Short mmCIF file of the C-alpha atoms (twelve columns), coordinates in Angstrom:
data_MODEL
# 
_entry.id   MODEL 
# 
loop_
_atom_site.group_PDB 
_atom_site.id 
_atom_site.type_symbol 
_atom_site.label_atom_id 
_atom_site.label_alt_id 
_atom_site.label_comp_id 
_atom_site.label_asym_id 
_atom_site.label_seq_id 
_atom_site.Cartn_x 
_atom_site.Cartn_y 
_atom_site.Cartn_z 
_atom_site.pdbx_PDB_model_num 
ATOM 1  C CA . UNK A 1  -67.496 56.176 51.217  1 
ATOM 2  C CA . UNK A 2  -67.780 58.579 54.134  1 
ATOM 3  C CA . UNK A 3  -66.447 55.896 56.480  1 
ATOM 4  C CA . UNK A 4  -63.446 55.379 54.190  1 
ATOM 5  C CA . UNK A 5  -62.596 59.101 54.302  1 
ATOM 6  C CA . UNK A 6  -63.023 59.114 58.070  1 
ATOM 7  C CA . UNK A 7  -60.628 56.171 58.419  1 
ATOM 8  C CA . UNK A 8  -58.153 57.857 56.087  1 
ATOM 9  C CA . UNK A 9  -58.359 61.040 58.162  1 
ATOM 10 C CA . UNK A 10 -57.750 59.136 61.389  1 
ATOM 11 C CA . UNK A 11 -54.809 57.303 59.898  1 
ATOM 12 C CA . UNK A 12 -53.319 60.594 58.675  1 
ATOM 13 C CA . UNK A 13 -53.785 62.162 62.100  1 
ATOM 14 C CA . UNK A 14 -52.155 59.199 63.789  1 
ATOM 15 C CA . UNK A 15 -49.270 59.307 61.350  1 
ATOM 16 C CA . UNK A 16 -48.755 63.040 61.841  1 
ATOM 17 C CA . UNK A 17 -48.818 62.620 65.612  1 
ATOM 18 C CA . UNK A 18 -46.345 59.769 65.378  1 
ATOM 19 C CA . UNK A 19 -44.009 61.842 63.185  1 
ATOM 20 C CA . UNK A 20 -44.403 64.778 65.556  1 
ATOM 21 C CA . UNK A 21 -43.375 62.663 68.545  1 
ATOM 22 C CA . UNK A 22 -40.416 61.273 66.619  1 
ATOM 23 C CA . UNK A 23 -39.324 64.791 65.679  1 
ATOM 24 C CA . UNK A 24 -39.783 66.004 69.247  1 
ATOM 25 C CA . UNK A 25 -37.697 63.115 70.521  1 
ATOM 26 C CA . UNK A 26 -34.855 64.075 68.162  1 
ATOM 27 C CA . UNK A 27 -34.883 67.769 69.039  1 
ATOM 28 C CA . UNK A 28 -33.618 68.578 72.513  1 
ATOM 29 C CA . UNK A 29 -34.476 72.224 73.237  1 
ATOM 30 C CA . UNK A 30 -32.716 72.176 76.619  1 
ATOM 31 C CA . UNK A 31 -29.395 71.037 75.201  1 
ATOM 32 C CA . UNK A 32 -27.962 74.547 74.760  1 
ATOM 33 C CA . UNK A 33 -29.400 75.782 78.026  1 
ATOM 34 C CA . UNK A 34 -26.630 74.211 80.114  1 
ATOM 35 C CA . UNK A 35 -23.941 75.865 78.008  1 
ATOM 36 C CA . UNK A 36 -25.523 79.286 78.459  1 
ATOM 37 C CA . UNK A 37 -25.780 78.760 82.206  1 
ATOM 38 C CA . UNK A 38 -22.105 77.780 82.434  1 
ATOM 39 C CA . UNK A 39 -21.117 80.820 80.365  1 
ATOM 40 C CA . UNK A 40 -23.069 83.111 82.707  1 
ATOM 41 C CA . UNK A 41 -21.444 81.524 85.765  1 
ATOM 42 C CA . UNK A 42 -17.958 81.927 84.273  1 
ATOM 43 C CA . UNK A 43 -18.704 85.555 83.367  1 
ATOM 44 C CA . UNK A 44 -19.859 86.309 86.918  1 
ATOM 45 C CA . UNK A 45 -16.732 84.696 88.371  1 
ATOM 46 C CA . UNK A 46 -14.519 86.725 86.026  1 
ATOM 47 C CA . UNK A 47 -16.267 89.968 87.006  1 
ATOM 48 C CA . UNK A 48 -15.885 89.134 90.709  1 
ATOM 49 C CA . UNK A 49 -12.175 88.348 90.191  1 
ATOM 50 C CA . UNK A 50 -11.595 91.642 88.355  1 
ATOM 51 C CA . UNK A 51 -13.400 93.626 91.065  1 
ATOM 52 C CA . UNK A 52 -11.348 91.902 93.779  1 
ATOM 53 C CA . UNK A 53 -8.086  92.574 91.953  1 
ATOM 54 C CA . UNK A 54 -8.970  96.249 91.490  1 
ATOM 55 C CA . UNK A 55 -10.094 96.685 95.098  1 
ATOM 56 C CA . UNK A 56 -7.169  94.818 96.678  1 
ATOM 57 C CA . UNK A 57 -4.478  95.780 94.145  1 
ATOM 58 C CA . UNK A 58 -2.186  97.351 96.742  1 
ATOM 59 C CA . UNK A 59 -2.455  94.428 99.174  1 
ATOM 60 C CA . UNK A 60 -1.857  91.891 96.393  1 
ATOM 61 C CA . UNK A 61 1.177   93.817 95.175  1 
ATOM 62 C CA . UNK A 62 2.528   94.063 98.720  1 
ATOM 63 C CA . UNK A 63 2.028   90.331 99.280  1 
ATOM 64 C CA . UNK A 64 3.639   89.454 95.930  1 
ATOM 65 C CA . UNK A 65 6.696   91.610 96.612  1 
ATOM 66 C CA . UNK A 66 7.030   90.098 100.115 1 
ATOM 67 C CA . UNK A 67 7.005   86.586 98.675  1 
ATOM 68 C CA . UNK A 68 9.503   87.544 95.970  1 
ATOM 69 C CA . UNK A 69 11.815  89.159 98.516  1 
ATOM 70 C CA . UNK A 70 11.707  86.065 100.746 1 
ATOM 71 C CA . UNK A 71 12.472  83.776 97.810  1 
ATOM 72 C CA . UNK A 72 15.406  85.987 96.813  1 
ATOM 73 C CA . UNK A 73 16.738  85.887 100.366 1 
ATOM 74 C CA . UNK A 74 16.543  82.084 100.369 1 
ATOM 75 C CA . UNK A 75 18.454  81.889 97.085  1 
ATOM 76 C CA . UNK A 76 21.140  84.305 98.265  1 
ATOM 77 C CA . UNK A 77 21.435  82.610 101.657 1 
ATOM 78 C CA . UNK A 78 22.088  79.151 100.163 1 
# 
């Protein structure tokens, strides 16, 4: 009788381990990790862009107006 219980216990352990491996195979804990990393990268790029725009606002405005003036001259000259 003791041997029968021991066999039953081993079979239950094997079954639980098997189910655990199946469950682990279905669950991918690293799946959302890539999304978070991409979101952090995008946020850093946005912050860098905002800082650059604030720091070089006058130069960007000057460049933009120069381009617009040259385009207007081309249109009027044609």
